[in-house]
ZAFI-801760 format. One record per residue (C-alpha): x negated, y, z. Coordinates in pm, 1 decimal. Layout:
! ZAFI-801760
X|Y|Z
...
***
This chain:
! ZAFI-801760
-9912.0|12261.9|-22803.0
-9734.6|12542.9|-22998.1
-9660.4|12904.1|-22866.1
-9390.6|13150.1|-22941.0
-9347.4|13496.4|-22886.6
-9015.8|13720.0|-22756.7
-9024.8|14049.8|-22741.0
-8760.6|14221.6|-22542.3
-8637.4|14515.8|-22719.4
-8295.2|14583.1|-22672.0
-8257.8|14839.8|-22411.9
-8173.8|15187.2|-22497.4
-8477.0|15392.4|-22271.7
-8214.6|15654.0|-22162.3
-8492.4|15814.4|-22004.2
-8616.9|15905.2|-22328.1
-8362.7|16176.1|-22363.0
-8323.9|16050.6|-22781.0
-8121.0|15932.9|-23026.8
-8382.7|15710.8|-23139.7
-8428.7|15393.1|-22953.2
-8713.8|15385.6|-22701.6
-8893.1|15068.8|-22905.0
-8902.5|15302.6|-23182.0
-9095.6|15604.9|-23071.6
-9470.3|15596.4|-23232.1
-9780.0|15539.6|-23067.9
-10081.3|15621.6|-23284.8
-9866.1|15588.2|-23583.9
-9669.5|15287.7|-23504.0
-9345.6|15224.5|-23303.6
-9382.0|15042.1|-22950.8
-9231.4|14743.4|-23065.4
-9483.6|14726.6|-23367.6
-9773.7|14735.4|-23131.8
-9638.9|14462.0|-22922.8
-9624.8|14226.0|-23234.9
-9969.5|14324.4|-23303.2
-10097.5|14236.0|-22915.1
-9914.2|13886.6|-22979.2
-10104.0|13851.5|-23301.2
-10424.8|13925.9|-23151.6
-10348.2|13667.6|-22849.9
-10286.5|13402.6|-23166.8
-9913.4|13394.8|-23133.5
-9771.9|13357.9|-23517.2
-9409.0|13273.9|-23440.9
-9253.6|13574.0|-23277.0
-8928.5|13700.3|-23257.9
-8774.9|14027.1|-23133.9
-8459.5|14106.8|-22943.3
-8276.3|14396.5|-23042.0
-7927.6|14574.3|-23004.0
-7664.9|14521.4|-23263.1
-7669.1|14862.1|-23389.4
-8035.8|14887.1|-23527.3
-8112.4|14504.4|-23610.2
-8072.1|14619.8|-23938.6
-8252.4|14933.9|-23989.2
-8540.7|15023.7|-24200.7
-8712.3|15174.7|-23887.0
-8700.9|14854.2|-23706.5
-8817.2|14647.6|-23979.2
-9127.4|14900.0|-24124.1
-9350.7|14843.8|-23832.8
-9291.9|14462.9|-23763.5
-9554.5|14231.5|-23926.0
-9469.0|13988.4|-24193.9
-9274.0|13653.4|-24059.7
-9128.7|13843.6|-23712.4
-8774.2|13745.9|-23680.0
-8480.6|13958.3|-23547.6
-8230.2|13795.5|-23299.8
-7925.5|14024.0|-23136.6
-7810.6|14080.8|-22798.9
-7436.5|14162.3|-22829.7
-7439.6|14341.5|-22474.9
-7713.6|14524.2|-22282.7
-7675.0|14275.6|-21993.2
-8033.8|14231.3|-21871.7
-8401.3|14066.8|-21974.0
-8289.0|13731.1|-21864.9
-7947.3|13754.0|-22088.8
-8156.7|13931.8|-22400.5
-8382.8|13616.4|-22349.9
-8107.8|13388.7|-22413.7
-8032.4|13560.3|-22712.8
-8370.4|13400.6|-22869.4
-8334.2|13069.4|-22769.5
-8257.2|12900.8|-23044.2
-8541.5|13075.8|-23268.3
-8798.2|12943.4|-23052.0
-8668.1|12586.9|-22996.5
-8941.8|12395.7|-23114.3
-9240.5|12569.1|-22889.0
-9390.0|12422.0|-22586.9
-9451.0|12724.2|-22452.7
-9328.7|13108.4|-22492.8
-9501.7|13448.0|-22422.3
-9228.3|13700.9|-22317.4
-9305.8|14074.7|-22331.0
-9107.6|14436.3|-22296.9
-9167.7|14654.1|-22551.8
-9297.5|14907.9|-22400.0
-9617.3|14756.2|-22219.3
-9836.3|14850.5|-22504.6
-10198.0|14875.0|-22333.3
-10206.5|14499.1|-22266.0
-10505.6|14346.9|-22447.8
-10481.6|14083.5|-22697.6
-10751.7|13895.6|-22518.9
-10548.3|13905.7|-22202.7
-10280.3|13757.8|-22321.0
-10488.5|13465.6|-22445.4
-10611.1|13468.2|-22117.7
-10301.8|13404.3|-21999.1
-10166.4|13127.0|-22240.7
-10466.1|12926.1|-22165.7
-10431.6|12945.6|-21793.6
-10085.7|12878.4|-21800.8
-10130.9|12588.9|-21991.5
-10427.3|12426.1|-21799.4
-10260.0|12469.9|-21472.4
-9959.4|12330.6|-21592.6
-9746.7|12591.0|-21441.3
-9354.8|12665.1|-21525.1
-9387.2|13032.1|-21519.4
-9690.0|13269.9|-21558.6
-9703.7|13670.6|-21479.1
-9937.7|13923.4|-21583.2
-10012.7|14161.9|-21310.5
-10202.5|14491.1|-21288.4
-10357.5|14710.3|-21035.8
-10293.6|15019.8|-21056.3
-10353.5|15370.1|-20889.0
-10021.2|15473.2|-20878.2
-9742.0|15162.7|-20852.6
-9453.0|15416.4|-20762.6
-9140.4|15311.4|-20947.4
-9295.2|14965.2|-21031.9
-9190.8|14575.5|-20965.6
-9442.7|14442.4|-20704.8
-9558.4|14085.1|-20730.2
-9559.2|13925.4|-20407.3
-9851.8|13671.7|-20338.7
-9811.7|13350.2|-20122.9
-10114.0|13267.5|-19910.0
-10293.9|13054.8|-20234.6
-10247.6|13330.1|-20423.1
-9957.0|13226.2|-20627.4
-9703.8|13483.2|-20690.5
-9397.5|13406.2|-20479.3
-9157.1|13640.1|-20618.6
-9138.3|13955.6|-20798.3
-8939.5|14241.0|-20631.6
-8824.9|14583.5|-20738.4
-8950.3|14881.4|-20522.2
-8587.6|14909.6|-20360.8
-8658.4|14535.1|-20241.9
-8986.5|14548.0|-20154.3
-9064.1|14542.3|-19748.4
-9309.1|14762.6|-19668.3
-9642.0|14509.0|-19631.7
-9542.6|14489.8|-20000.6
-9475.8|14854.4|-20093.7
-9832.8|14932.5|-20028.8
-9935.2|14689.6|-20285.1
-10090.7|14817.1|-20617.2
-10026.4|14461.7|-20770.8
-9761.2|14545.4|-21038.0
-9580.8|14352.1|-21291.7
-9609.6|14392.2|-21627.8
-9309.0|14229.2|-21729.4
-9527.1|13997.8|-21973.9
-9445.1|13612.5|-21898.6
-9526.7|13257.2|-21986.8
-9286.6|12999.2|-21956.4
-9273.8|12621.7|-22010.6
-8976.0|12645.8|-22293.9
-8835.0|12328.2|-22188.5
-8774.5|12449.9|-21792.1
-8674.5|12845.4|-21846.8
-8353.2|12797.7|-22005.7
-8196.6|12617.3|-21720.3
-8356.1|12840.1|-21470.5
-8190.7|13139.3|-21661.3
-7859.7|13009.8|-21630.8
-7909.2|13002.3|-21231.8
-7980.2|13378.2|-21240.9
-7758.3|13580.1|-21034.1
-7633.7|13912.7|-21155.6
-7801.2|14222.6|-20937.8
-7562.5|14500.4|-20844.9
-7536.6|14660.3|-21166.6
-7424.0|14352.3|-21340.9
-7735.0|14251.2|-21491.3
-7943.1|13939.2|-21491.4
-8290.6|14018.5|-21445.4
-8614.4|13795.7|-21568.5
-8819.9|13824.9|-21276.1
-8578.4|13646.8|-21061.3
-8734.8|13308.6|-21224.2
-9079.4|13330.5|-21081.1
-8975.7|13241.1|-20727.6
-8801.1|12963.1|-20866.6
-9138.1|12813.7|-21022.9
-9269.5|12915.6|-20679.8
-9040.7|12703.1|-20495.1
-9216.1|12416.0|-20705.4
-9549.2|12524.5|-20657.5
-9613.3|12571.5|-21062.2
-9629.2|12962.4|-21040.6
-9930.2|13153.8|-21183.0
-10032.7|13495.6|-21226.9
-10329.5|13641.2|-21432.7
-10428.8|14047.8|-21300.9
-10573.0|14278.8|-21496.9
-10836.4|14576.4|-21258.2
-10795.4|14781.3|-21545.7
-10523.7|15050.6|-21466.1
-10421.9|15136.1|-21786.5
-10269.2|14778.5|-21843.6
-10003.1|14848.1|-21614.8
-9888.5|15162.9|-21745.7
-9528.5|15166.4|-21955.7
-9329.6|15399.2|-22125.6
-9004.3|15521.7|-21974.0
-9028.6|15876.2|-22074.0
-9184.9|16135.2|-22283.3
-9415.1|16219.0|-22029.7
-9560.2|15826.6|-22032.5
-9533.1|15809.1|-22385.0
-9808.0|16089.5|-22422.8
-9990.4|15934.2|-22158.2
-10022.1|15597.7|-22362.6
-10095.9|15789.3|-22671.4
-10377.3|15930.3|-22512.7
-10502.3|15612.7|-22412.4
-10494.4|15445.1|-22707.0
-10609.4|15698.3|-22917.7
-10914.7|15688.4|-22696.3
-10963.4|15321.8|-22701.4
-10945.2|15337.1|-23111.5
-11185.8|15613.6|-23148.3
-11454.1|15448.5|-22982.1
-11360.6|15107.0|-23143.6
-11457.4|15289.9|-23459.5
-11783.1|15472.6|-23327.5
-11908.7|15130.8|-23190.2
-11845.2|15011.2|-23548.7
-12075.2|15313.3|-23664.6
-11893.4|15583.0|-23713.9
-11912.4|15946.8|-23638.0
-11660.4|16133.9|-23451.5
-11789.7|16487.4|-23372.0
-11502.9|16543.8|-23131.9
-11342.2|16237.7|-23037.4
-11063.1|16456.9|-22796.8
-10964.8|16635.5|-23112.5
-10950.8|16373.1|-23335.3
-10661.6|16125.8|-23431.6
-10678.8|15819.7|-23591.1
-10395.7|15556.7|-23596.3
-10390.1|15178.6|-23566.5
-10421.2|14954.3|-23876.3
-10707.2|15230.5|-23984.6
-11036.3|15088.6|-24158.4
-11321.6|15293.6|-24138.2
-11692.5|15212.5|-24308.6
-12002.2|15249.7|-24121.1
-12183.6|15595.6|-24122.9
-11864.4|15785.7|-24219.5
-11819.0|16121.9|-24044.2
-11477.4|16254.1|-23912.8
-11463.7|16608.0|-23836.4
-11242.2|16770.7|-23536.1
-10866.4|16821.8|-23597.5
-10892.5|16520.0|-23820.4
-10575.2|16297.3|-23861.8
-10601.3|15985.6|-24031.2
-10288.0|15770.4|-24023.1
-10198.5|15400.5|-24011.5
-10252.3|15207.0|-24329.4
-10549.2|15428.9|-24465.8
-10865.4|15255.7|-24564.4
-11168.8|15505.0|-24542.3
-11522.7|15355.7|-24679.0
-11865.7|15393.4|-24597.9
-12065.8|15714.6|-24599.0
-11731.2|15929.4|-24653.9
-11762.0|16267.6|-24526.3
-11416.7|16369.6|-24364.3
-11448.2|16748.2|-24241.6
-11220.1|16919.7|-23996.3
-10841.0|16982.3|-24030.6
-10799.1|16714.2|-24272.5
-10504.5|16486.7|-24303.8
-10520.7|16145.8|-24452.5
-10163.2|15867.5|-24438.0
-10172.0|15580.4|-24615.4
-10469.5|15621.5|-24837.7
-10784.4|15454.3|-24999.7
-11099.5|15620.1|-24995.3
-11418.5|15494.2|-25173.1
-11764.7|15522.9|-25026.2
-11941.9|15853.5|-25022.5
-11644.9|16044.6|-25096.9
-11550.0|16395.4|-24948.9
-11285.9|16523.8|-24812.7
-11305.0|16870.3|-24684.2
-10952.0|16946.1|-24479.7
-10724.9|16819.9|-24766.2
-10403.6|16652.5|-24717.7
-10404.3|16303.6|-24881.6
-10083.3|16081.4|-24865.3
-10045.1|15774.2|-25036.1
-10298.6|15815.5|-25257.5
-10633.9|15703.5|-25370.4
-11015.1|15878.1|-25352.2
-11275.1|15698.3|-25575.4
-11648.9|15652.2|-25469.5
-11823.5|15977.1|-25472.7
-11476.1|16193.3|-25555.7
-11457.8|16524.4|-25354.4
-11140.3|16717.4|-25236.1
-11174.2|17050.8|-25139.3
-10999.7|17265.7|-24851.9
-10634.0|17264.7|-24830.7
-10574.4|17019.9|-25121.6
-10264.9|16859.7|-25148.7
-10318.5|16476.4|-25320.3
-9961.0|16281.1|-25273.9
-9721.6|16026.7|-25427.0
-9967.0|15790.3|-25590.9
-10238.9|16048.1|-25668.8
-10552.2|15828.9|-25775.6
-10914.8|16024.2|-25815.8
-11159.0|15805.6|-25989.4
-11492.8|15798.2|-25929.5
-11715.6|16155.2|-25895.6
-11403.0|16332.3|-25990.5
-11347.1|16675.9|-25820.3
-11053.1|16843.8|-25688.3
-11082.3|17229.0|-25584.7
-10944.3|17399.6|-25309.9
-10574.4|17451.3|-25272.4
-10510.8|17237.1|-25566.8
-10193.4|17005.0|-25588.6
-10233.2|16632.1|-25729.9
-9940.9|16427.8|-25742.0
-9856.4|16083.3|-25930.8
-10139.8|16149.9|-26126.2
-10466.4|15982.3|-26239.0
-10775.1|16227.0|-26260.7
-11065.1|16051.5|-26454.0
-11425.2|15985.1|-26360.9
-11617.1|16302.1|-26385.0
-11355.6|16524.3|-26402.6
-11289.0|16824.6|-26229.6
-10928.7|17030.7|-26129.9
-11038.4|17326.2|-25995.1
-10856.1|17557.6|-25733.9
-10481.3|17669.1|-25748.4
-10392.7|17406.4|-25994.7
-10115.8|17158.4|-25990.4
-10178.8|16849.5|-26216.8
-9811.2|16614.4|-26185.9
-9704.2|16325.9|-26381.2
-10036.6|16344.8|-26585.0
-10308.7|16099.1|-26691.8
-10630.7|16272.8|-26713.4
-10942.4|16138.2|-26901.3
-11322.7|16106.2|-26817.8
-11540.2|16464.1|-26795.6
-11257.7|16655.0|-26821.6
-11279.4|17008.1|-26680.3
-10923.0|17182.6|-26573.1
-10962.0|17559.7|-26503.5
-10807.4|17750.9|-26220.2
-10468.9|17837.4|-26195.6
-10364.3|17528.7|-26427.0
-9987.4|17401.8|-26431.2
-9880.4|17080.3|-26576.5
-9479.2|17179.2|-26587.4
-9364.7|16828.7|-26566.0
-8979.2|16947.1|-26447.6
-8740.0|17037.2|-26714.0
-8471.1|17100.0|-26449.8
-8327.8|16741.5|-26490.3
-8624.5|16518.6|-26575.0
-8983.3|16458.0|-26518.5
-9198.6|16430.6|-26837.3
-9565.4|16282.8|-26877.9
-9884.5|16502.4|-26982.1
-10174.7|16358.8|-27152.4
-10542.8|16478.4|-27117.0
-10788.2|16298.5|-27303.4
-11165.8|16242.5|-27241.5
-11392.7|16569.5|-27267.7
-11116.4|16821.8|-27279.1
-11164.1|17179.5|-27157.2
-10865.5|17336.9|-27028.5
-10896.5|17723.5|-26969.2
-10766.5|17908.3|-26617.3
-10427.7|17995.9|-26603.3
-10307.3|17753.1|-26907.1
-9948.3|17599.4|-26860.3
-9892.9|17241.0|-27012.5
-9526.6|17196.3|-27092.6
-9456.3|16838.1|-27055.9
-9434.0|16627.5|-27256.0
-9793.6|16702.0|-27439.1
-10059.7|16523.1|-27499.2
-10450.5|16690.2|-27551.0
-10655.1|16509.0|-27775.0
-11037.6|16405.6|-27702.2
-11259.4|16691.5|-27675.7
-11008.5|16971.4|-27744.8
-11000.4|17301.4|-27564.0
-10733.8|17543.8|-27459.4
-10820.0|17919.7|-27413.5
-10708.3|18088.8|-27090.1
-10360.8|18188.1|-27022.6
-10254.1|17944.2|-27315.3
-9910.8|17796.1|-27291.7
-9904.8|17480.6|-27489.7
-9577.7|17328.5|-27581.3
-9706.1|17077.2|-27864.9
-9948.5|16833.2|-27886.4
-10312.2|16929.5|-27972.6
-10503.3|16728.3|-28181.7
-10853.0|16564.9|-28102.5
-11151.7|16874.8|-28099.5
-10919.8|17139.8|-28179.7
-10914.4|17449.0|-27989.7
-10591.4|17663.4|-27890.6
-10507.7|17959.3|-27744.9
-10224.5|18209.2|-27675.3
-9799.9|18212.0|-27633.1
-9716.1|17965.9|-27741.7
-10087.1|17805.0|-27817.1
-10197.3|17786.3|-28170.9
-10506.6|17665.6|-28345.2
-10794.9|17894.0|-28326.8
-11070.5|17671.7|-28434.5
-11090.0|17750.4|-28762.7
-11111.0|18150.6|-28682.7
***
């Protein structure tokens, strides 16, 4: 039995009061629609199709959170969820079962979706709905059960009778459908007063054939969706709590989880410590035994085992094993620290490689540079890589000593074991073993 997934993400989400479509708002570093893709993948669904409006179908903001292999379908007009599903019909024609989900219910566990699929198939149901028992069902659609406990209908709050209004069993808008049955039933759905065609109407049709099913989550968080920014913040808080707890269960020490922000799609090794106020962004990989000091920010980066990052910012960079980065330092745009290298406080490294055992002291800027091994770069040193039009590279060979406040005017190469005096302005290459000083810097080794 093959299963395909369809995510309905064409709605505007007007209650968000935003120019950005609701499903592109982020929780824990990933857009809402990206979370739903990941839930489906955890549930074992590889064939996934996202239905969107035509104005964002080709946008980078949409494609960035989607995993490889996810396809896009376009709903020409926003005529409701039943019409949106029709837009993906041809994309899932070969599947036996389809799982349909909204883009804004992201606290549904992938294992629960897997359970829904298994029950749907084993019971030979035509339609199975995922429900949740919540503390406050206000504003949510209710699942009406018959005497046998099967869903007989899904009703919006304004449609529900007094008895059903007291029910706390709500519709999460996650469904399983028999792919041979659903399309004819969609054609029979009548328009609501708004002129839209609503997908929950098909549950009553399946019930009329005694082939409807329900899987119920007793975790009230499962039923929490996102319709406005208040709900977005609530979902974010729950997602981050789950994420932090999962890392702690795997051996990570988080001293203050409520003040620690770790995105999804982050790997952290055992015996790593994360200090309060730290942010670890999506697609970061942190090794074992790492010390991440308070108020550190890491995004899209790799950090090797036993490294120390103390209150620094690390973006799209690599910190090698045993390397250290001081307070308020900045690594960005492809910076790479080799093992046991050291970056001081308030230093900035951009698009540069810092060799093993090398040190860049505080208040320094190293950009577009290759630094060899066991180099010492004194405080206040700047690689002057920009001439007002183009960027140029600096090469510093092994065992070099750069004096404090040296200006290296790129392009320039400092030879192996060379030295510069404090305050030097180096405008030309320095030979291996030479010592230069002054403005402009000249050889003083023979003096």
